[in-house]
DRENMIGU-993080 format. One record per residue: residue number from 1; residue in one letter; x negated, y negated, z negated of N, C-alpha, C in turn. Coordinates in pm, whole numbers. Layout:
DRENMIGU-993080
NUM|A|X|Y|Z|X|Y|Z|X|Y|Z
...
END
This chain:
DRENMIGU-993080
1|M|-6717|-5493|-9783|-6704|-5626|-9847|-6795|-5723|-9774
2|S|-6736|-5829|-9729|-6814|-5927|-9651|-6901|-6013|-9741
3|A|-7013|-6055|-9684|-7107|-6141|-9759|-7047|-6279|-9778
4|P|-7078|-6344|-9891|-7025|-6478|-9915|-7072|-6576|-9808
5|A|-6984|-6663|-9772|-7017|-6761|-9667|-7126|-6856|-9714
6|T|-7221|-6884|-9627|-7329|-6978|-9658|-7280|-7120|-9633
7|P|-7291|-7208|-9733|-7242|-7344|-9713|-7321|-7415|-9603
8|E|-7250|-7494|-9525|-7312|-7567|-9415|-7342|-7710|-9460
9|Y|-7461|-7757|-9422|-7502|-7893|-9458|-7517|-7976|-9332
10|D|-7475|-8095|-9343|-7497|-8191|-9234|-7633|-8256|-9257
11|L|-7734|-8211|-9180|-7869|-8260|-9202|-7880|-8410|-9181
12|D|-7805|-8462|-9085|-7808|-8607|-9061|-7760|-8682|-9184
13|E|-7657|-8627|-9246|-7603|-8694|-9364|-7696|-8676|-9484
14|E|-7767|-8561|-9486|-7854|-8531|-9600|-7977|-8621|-9602
15|F|-8035|-8641|-9483|-8164|-8709|-9478|-8157|-8851|-9423
16|T|-8043|-8893|-9378|-8030|-9029|-9325|-7935|-9108|-9413
17|T|-7985|-9210|-9475|-7905|-9293|-9564|-7881|-9429|-9500
18|K|-7760|-9469|-9497|-7729|-9600|-9442|-7774|-9708|-9538
19|R|-7850|-9800|-9488|-7902|-9908|-9572|-7858|-10041|-9515
20|S|-7837|-10136|-9605|-7800|-10270|-9563|-7921|-10341|-9505
21|T|-7897|-10457|-9445|-8006|-10536|-9388|-8105|-10577|-9496
22|V|-8054|-10616|-9612|-8141|-10657|-9722|-8228|-10541|-9768
23|Q|-8170|-10420|-9776|-8247|-10303|-9817|-8355|-10268|-9716
24|R|-8323|-10285|-9586|-8423|-10258|-9483|-8538|-10358|-9492
25|I|-8505|-10484|-9520|-8610|-10585|-9538|-8696|-10550|-9659
26|Q|-8628|-10508|-9766|-8698|-10471|-9888|-8794|-10355|-9864
27|M|-8751|-10256|-9788|-8836|-10140|-9760|-8952|-10178|-9669
28|T|-8926|-10267|-9573|-9033|-10312|-9482|-9140|-10385|-9559
29|L|-9100|-10473|-9651|-9196|-10548|-9732|-9270|-10456|-9829
30|H|-9202|-10349|-9872|-9269|-10252|-9959|-9379|-10178|-9881
31|R|-9351|-10150|-9755|-9447|-10078|-9672|-9559|-10171|-9625
32|Y|-9524|-10294|-9594|-9623|-10393|-9547|-9618|-10516|-9638
33|P|-9682|-10510|-9754|-9670|-10618|-9853|-9725|-10752|-9809
34|W|-9812|-10752|-9707|-9870|-10877|-9658|-9775|-10951|-9564
35|L|-9667|-10884|-9521|-9580|-10942|-9420|-9508|-11067|-9470
36|S|-9464|-11065|-9597|-9394|-11181|-9652|-9485|-11302|-9659
37|S|-9613|-11280|-9695|-9707|-11392|-9701|-9737|-11446|-9562
38|L|-9739|-11358|-9461|-9762|-11404|-9323|-9647|-11492|-9277
39|V|-9525|-11453|-9312|-9407|-11535|-9277|-9417|-11671|-9343
40|V|-9459|-11673|-9471|-9474|-11800|-9542|-9580|-11887|-9476
41|L|-9693|-11827|-9437|-9800|-11903|-9372|-9752|-11966|-9242
42|V|-9682|-11889|-9160|-9629|-11941|-9034|-9531|-12055|-9060
43|A|-9444|-12037|-9161|-9347|-12141|-9195|-9416|-12268|-9242
44|V|-9520|-12252|-9325|-9595|-12369|-9375|-9659|-12445|-9260
45|I|-9719|-12371|-9165|-9784|-12435|-9050|-9683|-12511|-8966
46|I|-9567|-12449|-8942|-9463|-12515|-8861|-9411|-12640|-8930
47|V|-9379|-12629|-9059|-9321|-12743|-9132|-9418|-12860|-9138
48|F|-9542|-12834|-9181|-9638|-12944|-9193|-9682|-12996|-9057
49|G|-9676|-12910|-8953|-9707|-12955|-8818|-9602|-13053|-8768
50|L|-9477|-13032|-8808|-9369|-13124|-8771|-9375|-13253|-8852
51|V|-9416|-13241|-8978|-9424|-13359|-9065|-9538|-13451|-9022
52|N|-9651|-13392|-8987|-9768|-13472|-8950|-9842|-13400|-8837
53|E|-9849|-13462|-8721|-9911|-13398|-8604|-10061|-13373|-8625
54|R|-10124|-13446|-8716|-10266|-13426|-8742|-10294|-13289|-8804
55|F|-10192|-13230|-8864|-10208|-13101|-8932|-10250|-12992|-8834
56|L|-10206|-13002|-8709|-10235|-12898|-8611|-10356|-12930|-8524
57|L|-10427|-13037|-8554|-10547|-13070|-8479|-10656|-12966|-8506
58|P|-10738|-12931|-8407|-10845|-12832|-8426|-10937|-12867|-8542
59|N|-10968|-12996|-8560|-11056|-13035|-8671|-10995|-13003|-8806
60|T|-10863|-13026|-8819|-10794|-12998|-8945|-10790|-12849|-8972
61|I|-10757|-12771|-8869|-10751|-12625|-8885|-10889|-12569|-8918
62|S|-10992|-12621|-8851|-11129|-12576|-8880|-11167|-12607|-9024
63|L|-11130|-12726|-9072|-11160|-12764|-9209|-11089|-12674|-9308
64|M|-10962|-12641|-9282|-10887|-12554|-9372|-10952|-12416|-9383
65|I|-10997|-12364|-9268|-11061|-12232|-9270|-11193|-12239|-9346
66|Q|-11269|-12348|-9326|-11396|-12364|-9398|-11371|-12371|-9548
67|Q|-11264|-12439|-9589|-11236|-12454|-9731|-11186|-12323|-9793
68|T|-11146|-12229|-9710|-11096|-12101|-9760|-11209|-12003|-9791
69|V|-11328|-12029|-9738|-11432|-11926|-9733|-11476|-11877|-9870
70|I|-11490|-11965|-9970|-11538|-11920|-10102|-11432|-11838|-10173
71|V|-11313|-11898|-10188|-11203|-11826|-10255|-11164|-11702|-10176
72|G|-11163|-11714|-10042|-11125|-11601|-9958|-11218|-11482|-9974
73|T|-11348|-11508|-9982|-11444|-11399|-9999|-11431|-11336|-10138
74|L|-11422|-11420|-10240|-11407|-11368|-10376|-11275|-11293|-10394
75|A|-11174|-11331|-10315|-11043|-11266|-10325|-11051|-11119|-10283
76|I|-11149|-11084|-10200|-11167|-10942|-10164|-11199|-10861|-10289
77|A|-11294|-10912|-10368|-11331|-10844|-10492|-11213|-10837|-10588
78|Q|-11141|-10947|-10600|-11026|-10950|-10691|-10917|-10853|-10645
79|T|-10898|-10841|-10514|-10797|-10750|-10460|-10829|-10605|-10498
80|L|-10954|-10566|-10479|-10994|-10428|-10513|-10963|-10397|-10658
81|I|-10991|-10493|-10746|-10970|-10472|-10889|-10821|-10470|-10924
82|I|-10744|-10561|-10866|-10601|-10567|-10896|-10529|-10444|-10839
83|L|-10579|-10388|-10729|-10520|-10266|-10676|-10528|-10150|-10776
84|T|-10625|-10156|-10868|-10636|-10052|-10971|-10562|-10093|-11099
85|A|-10474|-10195|-11088|-10397|-10246|-11201|-10485|-10318|-11303
86|G|-10602|-10365|-11260|-10689|-10444|-11347|-10685|-10590|-11308
87|I|-10775|-10665|-11367|-10788|-10807|-11332|-10928|-10851|-11375
88|D|-10986|-10944|-11301|-11122|-10988|-11332|-11125|-11140|-11349
89|L|-11143|-11183|-11473|-11152|-11325|-11504|-11295|-11377|-11496
90|S|-11390|-11287|-11470|-11531|-11327|-11467|-11586|-11345|-11327
91|I|-11500|-11333|-11226|-11546|-11338|-11087|-11623|-11465|-11056
92|G|-11566|-11579|-11093|-11633|-11706|-11066|-11766|-11717|-11138
93|A|-11770|-11674|-11264|-11892|-11684|-11345|-12003|-11595|-11288
94|I|-11966|-11475|-11244|-12066|-11383|-11186|-12119|-11439|-11055
95|M|-12030|-11493|-10973|-12074|-11552|-10846|-12171|-11668|-10870
96|I|-12138|-11755|-10967|-12224|-11869|-10998|-12359|-11821|-11052
97|F|-12356|-11718|-11136|-12481|-11662|-11189|-12568|-11611|-11075
98|G|-12506|-11541|-10980|-12581|-11489|-10865|-12640|-11598|-10779
99|Q|-12563|-11703|-10752|-12615|-11810|-10666|-12724|-11891|-10735
100|M|-12713|-11910|-10866|-12816|-11982|-10939|-12946|-11901|-10945
101|L|-12933|-11769|-10955|-13052|-11683|-10954|-13121|-11692|-10817
102|M|-13040|-11683|-10709|-13095|-11697|-10574|-13170|-11828|-10558
103|A|-13104|-11936|-10594|-13160|-12069|-10573|-13286|-12092|-10655
104|N|-13287|-12044|-10779|-13404|-12065|-10864|-13524|-11982|-10820
105|F|-13499|-11869|-10756|-13609|-11791|-10700|-13664|-11857|-10574
106|A|-13575|-11914|-10491|-13617|-11964|-10361|-13656|-12111|-10360
107|V|-13624|-12186|-10465|-13652|-12330|-10466|-13802|-12355|-10447
108|Y|-13833|-12462|-10375|-13974|-12497|-10351|-14044|-12531|-10483
109|T|-14166|-12490|-10494|-14242|-12520|-10617|-14273|-12668|-10628
110|T|-14260|-12743|-10517|-14284|-12888|-10520|-14167|-12964|-10580
111|A|-14051|-12897|-10595|-13936|-12963|-10656|-13962|-12984|-10805
112|S|-13892|-13078|-10861|-13914|-13111|-11002|-13842|-13013|-11094
113|N|-13900|-12989|-11211|-13836|-12910|-11317|-13796|-12770|-11271
114|V|-13888|-12703|-11199|-13856|-12567|-11152|-13903|-12464|-11254
115|L|-13845|-12345|-11245|-13885|-12235|-11333|-14008|-12164|-11278
116|P|-14077|-12087|-11360|-14196|-12013|-11313|-14167|-11915|-11199
117|I|-14041|-11877|-11182|-14006|-11780|-11077|-13990|-11846|-10941
118|A|-14002|-11977|-10930|-13977|-12050|-10806|-14077|-12013|-10697
119|G|-14038|-12041|-10573|-14128|-12024|-10460|-14130|-11887|-10398
120|Q|-14030|-11803|-10426|-14027|-11668|-10372|-13970|-11668|-10229
121|N|-13992|-11559|-10159|-13935|-11542|-10026|-13782|-11552|-10035
122|P|-13718|-11635|-9950|-13572|-11654|-9962|-13492|-11526|-9940
123|I|-13540|-11437|-9853|-13469|-11310|-9831|-13469|-11228|-9959
124|I|-13585|-11224|-10024|-13595|-11151|-10151|-13505|-11216|-10256
125|A|-13502|-11349|-10256|-13417|-11422|-10352|-13270|-11387|-10332
126|I|-13228|-11380|-10206|-13088|-11347|-10175|-13056|-11205|-10220
127|I|-13147|-11112|-10192|-13126|-10972|-10232|-13117|-10960|-10384
128|L|-13206|-11031|-10454|-13205|-11027|-10600|-13075|-11086|-10656
129|G|-13026|-11192|-10593|-12900|-11252|-10638|-12783|-11157|-10620
130|I|-12780|-11087|-10506|-12673|-10990|-10481|-12683|-10873|-10579
131|M|-12807|-10829|-10605|-12827|-10720|-10701|-12784|-10760|-10841
132|A|-12810|-10886|-10878|-12770|-10934|-11011|-12618|-10936|-11024
133|A|-12549|-10982|-10920|-12402|-10985|-10923|-12347|-10842|-10927
134|T|-12412|-10752|-10854|-12370|-10611|-10855|-12386|-10551|-10994
135|A|-12498|-10582|-11058|-12521|-10532|-11194|-12418|-10588|-11291
136|A|-12381|-10715|-11272|-12280|-10778|-11358|-12145|-10708|-11341
137|G|-12110|-10677|-11215|-11987|-10602|-11191|-11992|-10465|-11255
138|A|-12110|-10402|-11251|-12128|-10270|-11313|-12110|-10278|-11464
139|V|-12154|-10388|-11524|-12136|-10406|-11669|-11987|-10409|-11703
140|N|-11910|-10484|-11625|-11764|-10487|-11646|-11705|-10346|-11635
141|G|-11743|-10276|-11527|-11690|-10141|-11506|-11728|-10046|-11617
142|F|-11852|-10053|-11663|-11899|-9964|-11770|-11821|-9987|-11898
143|L|-11802|-10113|-11937|-11729|-10144|-12060|-11584|-10097|-12054
144|I|-11524|-10113|-11937|-11384|-10074|-11920|-11369|-9922|-11921
145|V|-11457|-9854|-11849|-11447|-9709|-11834|-11496|-9634|-11959
146|R|-11611|-9677|-12010|-11674|-9604|-12121|-11598|-9620|-12252
147|F|-11547|-9741|-12277|-11483|-9768|-12407|-11332|-9788|-12395
148|N|-11277|-9765|-12274|-11132|-9779|-12252|-11079|-9915|-12296
149|L|-11155|-10018|-12268|-11114|-10154|-12304|-11029|-10215|-12193
150|P|-10934|-10302|-12228|-10851|-10366|-12126|-10936|-10456|-12036
151|P|-10919|-10448|-11904|-10996|-10532|-11812|-10983|-10681|-11842
152|F|-10864|-10723|-11883|-10842|-10865|-11913|-10937|-10912|-12024
153|I|-10947|-10834|-12130|-11030|-10872|-12244|-11178|-10864|-12208
154|V|-11217|-10756|-12141|-11358|-10738|-12104|-11406|-10852|-12016
155|T|-11331|-10882|-11911|-11375|-10986|-11816|-11362|-11126|-11873
156|L|-11270|-11144|-11967|-11263|-11273|-12037|-11392|-11293|-12117
157|G|-11439|-11185|-12180|-11563|-11195|-12257|-11684|-11214|-12169
158|T|-11694|-11135|-12060|-11811|-11147|-11973|-11811|-11279|-11896
159|W|-11695|-11339|-11876|-11690|-11474|-11817|-11773|-11571|-11902
160|S|-11751|-11568|-12033|-11826|-11656|-12123|-11975|-11617|-12126
161|V|-12001|-11486|-12124|-12140|-11439|-12131|-12220|-11488|-12010
162|F|-12166|-11467|-11890|-12242|-11502|-11769|-12249|-11654|-11748
163|M|-12147|-11726|-11790|-12156|-11872|-11783|-12262|-11922|-11880
164|G|-12267|-11861|-11998|-12368|-11900|-12097|-12508|-11867|-12048
165|L|-12527|-11748|-11989|-12657|-11710|-11937|-12702|-11804|-11825
166|T|-12608|-11846|-11743|-12641|-11939|-11635|-12695|-12070|-11691
167|L|-12628|-12120|-11793|-12670|-12247|-11853|-12802|-12233|-11928
168|I|-12822|-12118|-11993|-12944|-12098|-12074|-13065|-12072|-11984
169|L|-13051|-11977|-11892|-13165|-11935|-11811|-13207|-12039|-11707
170|F|-13107|-12110|-11652|-13138|-12201|-11540|-13122|-12348|-11577
171|K|-13114|-12376|-11707|-13114|-12512|-11760|-13001|-12600|-11707
172|A|-12895|-12536|-11658|-12777|-12609|-11608|-12815|-12710|-11501
173|R|-12922|-12683|-11427|-12974|-12776|-11328|-12918|-12745|-11190
174|T|-12870|-12847|-11120|-12824|-12832|-10982|-12944|-12838|-10888
175|I|-12957|-12740|-10802|-13066|-12737|-10703|-13010|-12787|-10571
176|Q|-13062|-12899|-10522|-13011|-12962|-10402|-13058|-12888|-10277
177|G|-12987|-12910|-10169|-13019|-12845|-10043|-13161|-12865|-9994
178|P|-13213|-12989|-9994|-13351|-13011|-9946|-13457|-12941|-10028
179|E|-13422|-12894|-10148|-13519|-12826|-10234|-13530|-12677|-10204
180|M|-13445|-12628|-10110|-13442|-12485|-10078|-13475|-12462|-9931
181|P|-13527|-12344|-9898|-13551|-12309|-9757|-13420|-12304|-9679
182|E|-13428|-12321|-9548|-13309|-12322|-9463|-13234|-12189|-9466
183|T|-13308|-12080|-9489|-13244|-11948|-9494|-13136|-11943|-9601
184|M|-13158|-12013|-9711|-13060|-12013|-9820|-12930|-12080|-9778
185|K|-12939|-12173|-9682|-12820|-12249|-9639|-12764|-12199|-9506
186|F|-12813|-12083|-9462|-12774|-12030|-9331|-12623|-12014|-9318
187|M|-12556|-11969|-9423|-12413|-11943|-9417|-12330|-12070|-9393
188|G|-12391|-12184|-9413|-12319|-12309|-9391|-12334|-12364|-9250
189|E|-12422|-12305|-9171|-12442|-12352|-9034|-12320|-12318|-8950
190|S|-12276|-12412|-8868|-12154|-12392|-8789|-12184|-12390|-8640
191|F|-12088|-12337|-8566|-12100|-12331|-8421|-11959|-12344|-8362
192|P|-11949|-12400|-8239|-11816|-12421|-8180|-11762|-12295|-8115
193|V|-11631|-12278|-8127|-11557|-12173|-8055|-11438|-12243|-7991
194|G|-11457|-12284|-7868|-11355|-12367|-7805|-11346|-12501|-7878
195|P|-11226|-12543|-7915|-11211|-12670|-7988|-11236|-12658|-8138
196|F|-11260|-12535|-8187|-11275|-12511|-8330|-11423|-12497|-8367
197|N|-11450|-12514|-8496|-11583|-12495|-8550|-11579|-12389|-8660
198|F|-11668|-12292|-8651|-11676|-12187|-8752|-11818|-12180|-8806
199|S|-11829|-12152|-8934|-11961|-12132|-8994|-11992|-11983|-9000
200|F|-12119|-11950|-9019|-12156|-11809|-9033|-12097|-11750|-9161
201|G|-12069|-11835|-9259|-12002|-11789|-9380|-11861|-11741|-9351
202|V|-11790|-11815|-9266|-11654|-11776|-9228|-11657|-11644|-9151
203|V|-11752|-11631|-9059|-11765|-11507|-8982|-11792|-11389|-9077
204|T|-11881|-11411|-9173|-11912|-11306|-9271|-11788|-11267|-9350
205|M|-11709|-11367|-9390|-11585|-11340|-9464|-11490|-11255|-9380
206|F|-11471|-11290|-9253|-11382|-11214|-9166|-11431|-11070|-9148
207|V|-11563|-11053|-9134|-11620|-10920|-9118|-11594|-10836|-9244
208|L|-11610|-10898|-9361|-11585|-10827|-9487|-11439|-10784|-9497
209|Y|-11347|-10870|-9454|-11205|-10834|-9458|-11176|-10716|-9366
210|L|-11231|-10720|-9245|-11210|-10609|-9152|-11269|-10480|-9208
211|L|-11387|-10490|-9267|-11455|-10373|-9323|-11373|-10310|-9436
212|F|-11329|-10393|-9531|-11256|-10337|-9646|-11114|-10296|-9609
213|A|-11054|-10362|-9510|-10923|-10317|-9463|-10935|-10177|-9405
214|W|-11043|-10153|-9329|-11064|-10020|-9271|-11095|-9918|-9379
215|I|-11180|-9954|-9474|-11219|-9862|-9582|-11097|-9819|-9664
216|L|-11015|-9915|-9702|-10899|-9884|-9786|-10797|-9798|-9713
217|K|-10791|-9812|-9582|-10690|-9739|-9505|-10739|-9603|-9457
218|N|-10869|-9589|-9432|-10917|-9471|-9362|-11015|-9382|-9440
219|T|-11044|-9415|-9563|-11139|-9333|-9639|-11073|-9273|-9762
220|A|-11134|-9166|-9811|-11084|-9103|-9934|-11096|-9199|-10052
221|W|-11205|-9276|-10053|-11223|-9373|-10162|-11107|-9472|-10166
222|G|-11067|-9522|-10050|-10954|-9615|-10045|-10826|-9553|-10096
223|T|-10802|-9428|-10057|-10684|-9356|-10105|-10687|-9340|-10256
224|H|-10804|-9311|-10309|-10819|-9294|-10454|-10796|-9425|-10528
225|V|-10839|-9536|-10470|-10818|-9668|-10533|-10668|-9693|-10550
226|Y|-10591|-9669|-10443|-10447|-9688|-10451|-10383|-9591|-10550
227|A|-10430|-9467|-10549|-10373|-9365|-10638|-10395|-9400|-10784
228|V|-10516|-9444|-10817|-10548|-9481|-10955|-10465|-9600|-11000
229|G|-10446|-9695|-10911|-10366|-9812|-10947|-10219|-9782|-10961
230|D|-10169|-9689|-10880|-10026|-9656|-10882|-9990|-9573|-11005
231|D|-10069|-9471|-11035|-10041|-9384|-11150|-10169|-9310|-11187
232|P|-10248|-9361|-11279|-10376|-9298|-11312|-10363|-9156|-11367
233|V|-10255|-9129|-11440|-10236|-8994|-11495|-10210|-8895|-11382
234|A|-10122|-8931|-11291|-10094|-8842|-11178|-10218|-8825|-11091
235|A|-10294|-8934|-11073|-10417|-8927|-10993|-10517|-8830|-11055
236|Q|-10527|-8832|-11187|-10620|-8741|-11257|-10574|-8597|-11244
237|L|-10444|-8575|-11248|-10391|-8439|-11236|-10416|-8381|-11097
238|T|-10429|-8468|-10997|-10457|-8419|-10861|-10606|-8397|-10838
239|G|-10687|-8422|-10940|-10830|-8395|-10928|-10917|-8517|-10904
240|I|-10858|-8635|-10904|-10935|-8757|-10883|-11005|-8797|-11013
241|N|-11132|-8824|-11004|-11207|-8872|-11120|-11178|-9022|-11136
242|T|-11076|-9054|-11214|-11028|-9191|-11223|-11132|-9286|-11279
243|K|-11211|-9239|-11374|-11313|-9326|-11433|-11422|-9360|-11332
244|R|-11459|-9262|-11252|-11561|-9287|-11149|-11508|-9386|-11046
245|V|-11381|-9371|-11009|-11321|-9463|-10911|-11318|-9605|-10967
246|L|-11274|-9619|-11092|-11268|-9751|-11155|-11406|-9816|-11160
247|F|-11505|-9740|-11202|-11640|-9795|-11210|-11690|-9838|-11072
248|S|-11664|-9756|-10971|-11709|-9788|-10835|-11642|-9915|-10783
249|V|-11516|-9936|-10820|-11446|-10056|-10776|-11512|-10181|-10831
250|Y|-11546|-10181|-10960|-11612|-10298|-11019|-11754|-10315|-10964
251|L|-11819|-10204|-10931|-11952|-10211|-10872|-11946|-10275|-10733
252|V|-11854|-10227|-10651|-11838|-10282|-10515|-11795|-10428|-10522
253|A|-11706|-10458|-10616|-11664|-10598|-10633|-11784|-10687|-10664
254|G|-11878|-10637|-10742|-11999|-10713|-10773|-12080|-10743|-10648
255|V|-12088|-10646|-10556|-12160|-10668|-10430|-12094|-10783|-10352
256|V|-11962|-10782|-10346|-11889|-10888|-10275|-11914|-11023|-10341
257|M|-11916|-11026|-10474|-11945|-11152|-10545|-12084|-11204|-10510
258|G|-12181|-11112|-10496|-12315|-11152|-10461|-12322|-11213|-10322
259|I|-12251|-11153|-10226|-12245|-11209|-10091|-12177|-11345|-10094
260|A|-12070|-11355|-10175|-12000|-11483|-10189|-12091|-11591|-10246
261|A|-12187|-11552|-10331|-12282|-11648|-10388|-12366|-11712|-10278
262|W|-12414|-11631|-10185|-12493|-11684|-10073|-12407|-11772|-9983
263|I|-12284|-11728|-9958|-12191|-11808|-9876|-12165|-11943|-9942
264|T|-12153|-11943|-10075|-12125|-12067|-10148|-12239|-12167|-10136
265|I|-12363|-12120|-10142|-12477|-12210|-10127|-12471|-12279|-9990
266|G|-12439|-12202|-9887|-12428|-12260|-9754|-12312|-12355|-9741
267|R|-12199|-12319|-9800|-12079|-12402|-9790|-12095|-12534|-9865
268|V|-12149|-12528|-9987|-12163|-12649|-10070|-12289|-12727|-10034
269|G|-12392|-12656|-9988|-12517|-12722|-9954|-12610|-12738|-10072
270|S|-12574|-12677|-10184|-12657|-12681|-10305|-12617|-12565|-10394
271|A|-12689|-12550|-10504|-12654|-12446|-10603|-12631|-12513|-10737
272|S|-12508|-12508|-10784|-12472|-12577|-10907|-12392|-12486|-10998
273|P|-12416|-12495|-11130|-12335|-12415|-11224|-12193|-12469|-11237
274|N|-12165|-12582|-11173|-12032|-12643|-11181|-11963|-12646|-11045
275|V|-11978|-12538|-10969|-11919|-12533|-10834|-11769|-12556|-10839
276|D|-11700|-12472|-10912|-11554|-12485|-10926|-11511|-12402|-11046
277|P|-11472|-12466|-11156|-11433|-12390|-11276|-11302|-12313|-11260
278|M|-11229|-12337|-11150|-11099|-12273|-11131|-11104|-12153|-11036
279|L|-11225|-12109|-10999|-11236|-12001|-10901|-11164|-11874|-10946
280|N|-11174|-11840|-11074|-11109|-11718|-11124|-10958|-11721|-11096
281|L|-10896|-11831|-11134|-10751|-11842|-11115|-10714|-11854|-10969
282|Q|-10800|-11919|-10889|-10771|-11936|-10747|-10772|-11802|-10674
283|T|-10864|-11712|-10714|-10867|-11581|-10649|-10742|-11500|-10686
284|I|-10701|-11507|-10811|-10579|-11437|-10852|-10459|-11493|-10778
285|T|-10455|-11625|-10764|-10346|-11690|-10691|-10339|-11640|-10548
286|A|-10454|-11635|-10480|-10458|-11589|-10341|-10411|-11445|-10329
287|V|-10454|-11360|-10421|-10418|-11218|-10416|-10268|-11199|-10441
288|V|-10215|-11270|-10539|-10072|-11256|-10572|-9985|-11309|-10458
289|I|-10017|-11427|-10407|-9940|-11484|-10297|-9953|-11395|-10173
290|G|-10067|-11326|-10162|-10089|-11237|-10048|-10015|-11105|-10055
291|G|-9939|-11082|-10161|-9852|-10964|-10166|-9906|-10845|-10242
292|T|-10025|-10855|-10299|-10078|-10743|-10379|-10013|-10744|-10517
293|S|-9963|-10630|-10559|-9891|-10622|-10686|-9987|-10626|-10804
294|L|-9954|-10707|-10903|-10034|-10714|-11025|-10027|-10585|-11105
295|F|-9931|-10499|-11072|-9915|-10372|-11143|-9997|-10260|-11077
296|G|-10067|-10293|-10968|-10157|-10199|-10904|-10089|-10105|-10807
297|G|-10170|-10045|-10719|-10122|-9940|-10631|-10054|-9986|-10504
298|R|-10033|-10116|-10486|-9963|-10163|-10366|-10021|-10298|-10324
299|G|-10053|-10307|-10197|-10108|-10431|-10145|-10206|-10403|-10032
300|A|-10247|-10508|-9965|-10344|-10496|-9857|-10442|-10611|-9867
301|V|-10568|-10581|-9841|-10670|-10682|-9858|-10649|-10800|-9764
302|I|-10593|-10776|-9644|-10570|-10885|-9549|-10470|-10986|-9605
303|G|-10380|-10938|-9691|-10283|-11029|-9752|-10350|-11134|-9838
304|S|-10462|-11100|-9900|-10533|-11197|-9984|-10592|-11310|-9901
305|L|-10638|-11278|-9779|-10687|-11382|-9689|-10573|-11475|-9649
306|I|-10458|-11415|-9620|-10340|-11496|-9586|-10299|-11582|-9705
307|G|-10306|-11524|-9826|-10271|-11600|-9947|-10363|-11717|-9969
308|A|-10494|-11696|-9948|-10590|-11806|-9962|-10563|-11916|-9860
309|M|-10526|-11875|-9738|-10496|-11974|-9634|-10368|-12050|-9665
310|I|-10271|-11981|-9725|-10146|-12050|-9763|-10176|-12162|-9864
311|V|-10256|-12128|-9965|-10290|-12228|-10067|-10357|-12348|-10004
312|N|-10454|-12325|-9915|-10525|-12436|-9851|-10435|-12513|-9755
313|A|-10347|-12441|-9685|-10256|-12507|-9592|-10158|-12598|-9666
314|V|-10106|-12549|-9779|-10013|-12631|-9858|-10085|-12753|-9915
315|E|-10207|-12731|-9968|-10286|-12842|-10021|-10312|-12946|-9913
316|M|-10357|-12901|-9796|-10390|-12991|-9687|-10266|-13063|-9634
317|G|-10158|-12987|-9617|-10035|-13046|-9564|-9978|-13152|-9656
318|L|-9974|-13123|-9785|-9921|-13221|-9882|-10014|-13341|-9892
319|S|-10145|-13316|-9880|-10240|-13428|-9884|-10220|-13522|-9766
320|L|-10203|-13464|-9645|-10179|-13547|-9526|-10046|-13620|-9536
321|A|-9951|-13560|-9611|-9821|-13625|-9630|-9824|-13731|-9738
322|G|-9940|-13748|-9804|-9954|-13851|-9906|-9898|-13813|-10041
323|V|-9881|-13682|-10066|-9825|-13635|-10193|-9935|-13637|-10300
324|D|-9901|-13680|-10419|-9996|-13688|-10530|-10048|-13549|-10568
325|Q|-10173|-13545|-10620|-10238|-13420|-10657|-10156|-13340|-10760
326|A|-10093|-13410|-10852|-10013|-13341|-10955|-9900|-13261|-10893
327|Y|-9836|-13317|-10791|-9727|-13246|-10724|-9780|-13132|-10638
328|R|-9900|-13148|-10582|-9960|-13040|-10503|-9990|-12921|-10593
329|T|-10042|-12948|-10712|-10071|-12841|-10808|-9943|-12771|-10850
330|T|-9837|-12849|-10871|-9707|-12792|-10908|-9654|-12701|-10798
331|A|-9672|-12742|-10673|-9624|-12662|-10560|-9694|-12527|-10555
332|I|-9825|-12525|-10580|-9899|-12399|-10580|-9849|-12309|-10693
333|G|-9824|-12367|-10810|-9772|-12290|-10923|-9638|-12226|-10892
334|L|-9552|-12301|-10825|-9421|-12248|-10786|-9435|-12134|-10685
335|L|-9534|-12146|-10596|-9559|-12039|-10499|-9599|-11910|-10569
336|V|-9683|-11923|-10672|-9727|-11805|-10747|-9608|-11738|-10816
337|I|-9524|-11817|-10882|-9407|-11762|-10950|-9314|-11694|-10851
338|L|-9295|-11758|-10735|-9210|-11700|-10631|-9268|-11568|-10582
339|A|-9400|-11563|-10563|-9464|-11442|-10514|-9448|-11327|-10613
340|V|-9462|-11356|-10742|-9446|-11252|-10844|-9300|-11204|-10846
341|G|-9207|-11298|-10830|-9066|-11261|-10826|-9034|-11171|-10708
342|V|-9089|-11204|-10591|-9070|-11120|-10472|-9130|-10982|-10494
343|D|-9247|-10978|-10558|-9311|-10848|-10586|-9223|-10761|-10674
344|Q|-9165|-10821|-10778|-9077|-10745|-10867|-8955|-10692|-10792
345|W|-8904|-10774|-10700|-8788|-10733|-10620|-8825|-10618|-10526
346|I|-8942|-10628|-10464|-8986|-10525|-10370|-9009|-10393|-10443
347|R|-9061|-10399|-10567|-9092|-10278|-10641|-8966|-10197|-10676
348|K|-8850|-10258|-10668|-8726|-10190|-10700|-8669|-10113|-10582
349|V|-8742|-10110|-10470|-8691|-10045|-10351|-8670|-9896|-10379
350|K|-8564|-9840|-10321|-8533|-9699|-10335|-8567|-9629|-10202
351|Q|-8663|-9539|-10210|-8708|-9469|-10090|-8598|-9373|-10039
END
């Protein structure tokens, strides 16, 4: 009696699926989520360059990059948190708290209405400010991990707490540039690179992006961040300590906020509790437009830099075109909605 025939399979047919052009685009964007934002940035530059030739002048481009530095740096912290399917509404408040602590430690004792802590070494002041922001990030992480509280609620609460502490501890006083040592304003110093001008703050921001892009792609910690954001239950089943990863993300985000505090003093030239009340929303806007999914587990930190540049490019381009501020704000809102819509479409890709 002969053995039953073994069915033959066409391996090409089994493992190769014909996909339409739209499906291939969808899969490419799923693999490289920052690619769509890069296309948008290039399109924005081309369109506004044709509308107004001043848009492509080195001075204009340099100014746009300089204006990106605060939101762009903070967007790194926001990206790390959103990759874990969280969100941080306290980013701006923590950064402001850190910069006010730095400035109040380093302000000259000859300035008026200073606190007893004034007159410290500026390097020590900067380190203390970064440590304070790191501790604030750790508080967020502890509350979320220890008590299983939603990140949205926790950071909404700590936003009010740190803004209140800033006003109470530092008397809501703006410390002007001449009242601080030059070291505090170092990040605002600029230097020419060909026809362009870059500040040390911009260089620091670029270095941070390169560093975290490498970390997220090449380290176990980066892999764990994506895994926790994509499916925390599955990540835990594979042996990942999800709570430790979440806490570390908020801790690292705090370090970035502290560095952003020093960059902000240099960029603005002073330390004020009223730097920009919209920083929280601006960082979320940059991250979303940059292709990072609000549902976690998908995105690239470089996309957030591109997203921040898109926002500034659109603002600058519409301003040069003489468009009213109300319409510029509307345009940014539409970009955010479009970005979320594209993200939802990309998430439906079939591997």
